[in-house]
N, C-alpha and C positions, 0 to 999 in steps of 0.2 A: 504494500500500500504506500502511496505517496505521502500519506500523513506521517509516516515514520521518518521522513527526511527532516533533518534539523534545518529549519528555515524560519525566517521572519514572516513568511507567507501564511495567511489564514486559509486553511482548507475547509470550504463551506459548501452548502448547496447553492445552486444557481439563484434560487429565490433570495437567499441570504446575501449573496454577493452583490446583487443589483440594488439592494437597499441603500448602498452608499451613493447611488445616483440621486440627485435632487433637481428640483425645478430650475430651469435656466442653464443647466449644464450643456457643454458642448462635448458630444461623444463621437470618437472616431471608431469605425467598425472595420475589422479585418475583412479583406475583400476576397472576391473570386471563390475558389474552391475551399478557402479557409474561413468562409463566413461562419461566425459563432452562433449558430441557430439556437442552441440551448439557452445561451445568455439573452439573446434577442427575445425569445418567447417569454422568458421570465420577466424581462423588462416591460414588455407590452402588457403583461398581466397586471402591471401596476399603473397603467395609463391614467386611470381616474385620479390617482394621487399626485400626478405630475402635470406641470404646465411649461410650455415653451422650452422643451428639451430639443436641442438641435442635434441632428444625426448627420455626420459627415461620412460619405462613403464613395468609394470607387464602384466598379461593377460588381453586382451580385446577381445570382440567378435563382436562388431559393425564394420561398415566400418572404415578402417584406411587410409584415403586419403593421408596421408603424406608418404606412402610407394609406391605410384604409380610411375612408371618409370620417368614420367616428373618432379617429385619432387626431383630427385637426384641432389645433390649439393645445394639444398635449405633446405631440411630437411634430417636428418640422424637419424634413429631409433637405439637405444641401447635397445635390448629386454632382460629383466630380467627373463621372462618366456614367451615362444613363443606360441601364439595361432594360429589358422588356418588362421586368417586374415592377418598375417604378415609372415607366415612361408615361403612363396615363396620368398619374398624379402630377408629374412635372408639367405636362401640357394642359392640365386643367387648372394650374395655378395653385395647387395644394402643396407643391414642393418647388424648390428652386434648382436651377442648373447653373453651375459656374464654369464658364469657358476658361480653361487653364491647361497649360502644358504639363504633362506628367512629370517632367523634370523639375518643374517649379513648385509643385504642391509641397514638397518637403521644405522648400525655402520659405513659403508662406507660413508653414507650421513653426519652423524654427524662429521666424521673425516675430511671431505672436499675432500676425495679421489673420491667421486661421488658428485661433487658440483651441487647445484640447484639454478638457478637464478630466475626461475618463476615456481610456482606451480599452476596447473589448477585443480580445485575441483568441486564437485557436492554435495551440502549440503542441509540439511533441513533448513527451515526458523528459525531465532533466536527466542528463548523462551523469557519470560518476563524479563529475566536477560541478554539477549543479546547473548546467546550461541547457535550456530548452531551445529547440529549433523553431523558427517561424514556419518551417515546413514548406509547403508548395506555394506560398504567397508572401513575398517580402514587400514588394511595391513601396508604398509610403507608410506601411504599418509600423515598421521598425522606428522610423523617424517620429511618428506620432507617439509611440510608447515612450521614447526617450524624452519627449517634451510634455508628457501627460502628468497630471497631479495624482491620478489613481489609475492603476493597471489591474484589470480583471481578466483572467484567462481561463478558458476551458482547456484542460490537459487531456490529450487523447493518445493512447498508445498506438492507434492506427494512423496517426499523422506521421508521414515520413520525416526522418532526420536528414534534412537537406543542408549541405555544407556551404561555406562561404562566410560573408559578413551577414550572418543569418541567425544569430543567437541572442538570447536574453537570459540572464542568470535568474534562477528561481527567487532569489532574495529581492529582486526588483518588482516582483509581482505582489500586489497587496492582497488579492483574493483569488484563490485557485479552485476550480470546480472540476472534479474528476468525471470524465465521460469515457465511454468505450463504444465507438460506433464508426462505420465506414466514413471516410472523407468524401464529401459530395463530389460526384463526377459531373463534368460538363459535357452534356450531350445535346446541346441546343442547336448545333449546326444543322441546317436543313439538308435533306437528302435530294440529290439531283439525278436526273436520268435523261435519256434521249438527246434531243438537240441541245438542251441546256448543259448536259454533261459534256457534250462534244465542244461546246463553246469554252467551258472552263478548261478542258484539256488543251485546247489550242492556245489559250492564254498562258497556261503553264509551260507549254513548249516555247512560246515566244519569249517568255521571261528567261527560260533556261539558256537560250542562245546568248544572252548578255552576261551570263555568269561564267567567269573564267576559273580555271584551276587555281586554288590558293585564295579564293575569295572568302570574305567573312560575311555572314548572312544575318539580316534582321527580318523576321516575318511578323507582320501584324496579325490581327484577328480575322478569321473568315475562311471560306472555302479556298480562295485563290492561293494564299500562302501554303496551305496544306497540299494543294494540287501541284505546285511547283516542285515540291520535294520528290514527287514521283518521277520527275524527269531529270534528276540529277545523279542517277546511279552510275553514269559514266564519268563523273567528275572526280577530281583528286584533291586531297588536302584542303577540304573546305573547313571553315571555322564558323563559330556562332557567337554573336554578340547581339542579343535581342531582348526586348522587354518581356516577351512571353513566347511560349511555344506549346505544342500539343503532342499527341502520341506519335505522329508520323515522323518526328525527328529521330526516334529511337532506331528505326531500321537503318538509317544512314550512318548512325554511330556504330551500330553492330557490324555493318559491312565495311567500315573503315573509310567511307567517303568523307565523313566528318571526323577529323582527328585533331584539328586545330594546330597542326605542326607548323604551318606557315603564317599563323596569326602574329601580328606585330605588337599586340597588347594582350597580356595574359595568355600566351601560347599554350595549347593543350587543354584549355578550359572552355566549357560551354557556359558563357556568361549570360545570366538572365535575372529576372526579378519575380516572375510568377509563371504558373502553368494553368492552362485551361485544358484538362484532359481527363483520363480515366485511370483505373487501377493499374493498367499496363505501364504507364509512365510513372505513377506514384511508386510502384514497387521497384522499378528500375533505378529511380533516383535515390532511394533510401541509402544513406551513408556512402554514396558513390562519389569518389573524389574528382571525377571529371567535371562535375557541376559546381559552379561558383555563383551563388545567389547573392545579390547585393541590392541595396535600396535604389530607387529610381533617380535619386539625386546624383548617383554615380552612373548607373547603366544608361540613363537617358540624357545625360549631359552631352550636347553636341560636340563639345571640345574633347570629351573622352571618346566618343564614338569615332571621331575623325582620326584618332590615333591608330585605328585599324586600317591598314592599307587594303585596297580593293574591297571596300565596304559596299555591300549591296543592300539597300533597304527596299522592302516590298510591302506596299500598303494599298488600300483600296479607296473607293470614293462612291458617293451616291450620284454625283453630277459634276460635270466639267463644262465650262463655257468655252466659246471659240477662241478666247484669248489665253486660256490655260488656267483660269481660276478654278480651284478645287473645293467642292463642298463635300465633306465627309461626315458631318455631325448633325445635320438638320435636313428636314424636308420642308422647304419654305421656312416659315417661322417656327415650325414644330420641331422641338428637340428630339433627336433620334438616338444619339450616342454621346460622343465627346471628342475632344482633341486627342486624348490619349498621347501616344508618342509619335504620331505621324510626322509632325514638323520637326520634332527633336531629331528624328532619324533622317529625314529628308536633308536637313541642314548638316548633320554629321557626315552623311555619306557624300554630300556635295563637296565637303572640305577634305575628304579622305583622298589619299593618293590613288588615282585610278578608280575612285568610287563611282557608284551608279545608283542614284535615287529613282525609284520606280513607283508609279501609281498605275494600278491595273484594275480593270472591271469589265464585266460583260457590256456589250454595246447597247443593250436595251434592258428595260425593266417592265414590270406588269405584263408578262407574257408577250413581249415584243411590241406593245402598244406605245411605249415611251422610250425616246432616245436619251441615253445618259450623257451623250455629247449634245449640248444644247446651245442655241444662239446666245442665251444669257441665263444666269442662275435664276431660279424661281424668286419671286418677290419675297423678301424677308429671310432668304437663305444666308447662312453664315459662310464666310470664306475660311476654310480650315488651313489650306496651303495657298500662299499667294502665287500669282502667275510668274513672279520673278524667281521663286524658289523651285518651280517645276522643271524637271529635266525630261524623263521618259514617261509617256502615257501609252499604255498598252491595252488593246482589246483583242478579241478573237480575230480581228481583221488586220492586225499588224501593230507596228511600233512607230510612234511619233516622237521624235527627239526635238523638244521645243527649246532647249537651252540655247541662248544667244540668238534666237530667231525673232523676226519682226512679227507684229500681229497678223500681217497678211500671210506670212509663211506658216505661222502657227495654225491659222484657220484652215489653210489648205491641207496641212498634215493631219489635223484632227478630222476633217471631213473625209479624208481618205481612209481612216480607220473606223469611221462611224458605220452603223448598219446601213446597207445599201438602200433600204426603204426610206431613209431619212436624209440621204445626201443631197437630193435636189432641194429640199426645204432649207437645209443649212446653207447651201450655196446661194439661194435666193436672198436669205437674210444677209449674207456676207456682201453681196452686191448692194443691197439697200443701204447699208451703213458704210459703204465705201472701203470695207476691208479688201474687196476685189474691185477692179475697174473694168468697165466694159470696153 
């Protein structure tokens, strides 16, 4: 039993632990697959006793009871990256969204501009020296814990002990709650088949042509980054420096394609900050020294990223206009996700020696009814990546290299990789606004 460990920590029930939270507190919640559901459920059981409790969180995918309509006035969510479970609350105005780079959230926390009174964590048990691992999700949680007045942790023997700058000593934890349950697996990626699958496969192939032997990879979230990995089996000496990854990376590590031998920063290490995956990757990572997990203040720092030669960043978008502006976090004024690390890695890769920043997406949405390459972004849409930052845009129809190109050249390149059904319409607009001349 953990209670036999000599520690300053109080080992209590979840209900007892959350009694330390009071009205007006700012709570940071461990994200992704490390979401501390036992603590959250116990906290929400107390909702009628509490007012104006702010909950700060990155993406989660389990139930988020604090955004239910009856919780309004008791809990208020500040979403730093919006997942499907809180999207409705954000867009109905019952919760807030903060546009912020993943690299800069820790800076806001450390400066006190984003204060943390209580940090809720999901950790591995302490080792012989008393250190608990943050497990499969470090992101900003380590920084939040280090700047929090109170730390409450659920301690789970099924949480992998992931190595790196990824530990907290048990004595730093004020209240610990013992649980023993599977770590939540992320299975929310949609299944694709038929023509849609063929489009994703072609995008993966197009991206793979830009990846040289010895490159270091960053993969954002979604189907496309996972698809790319399937077309890299003939590459050699690839490395990884990425904010996140999922199961598909493991096969390339086992085959030796990913070995990090030619990395110029932390060679031999898979550097990351969190995982969105299943038991396959959780089991593989447990106490595995190839993995180096660090907070996003390091992993997502563009100046750190740029120290990797041949850095390739792979991210996606919802919409791109004919000048190259990228929207990846909203549909018109409606928040969809967040900035995450897209621009962190775009800028890091662009400053890397022989680096390649890539934005990739299928040419259409809504079953082919809507072109993702648009004359202009939807009214109210946010610009996630500016047109001056953009280098490569990739669809199933090809690769557009926009860097150092005029608006006229950009428009032509983007129309060439748009879906054929929309090219005439895009050209007509380009003539109307004098991007093209008759």
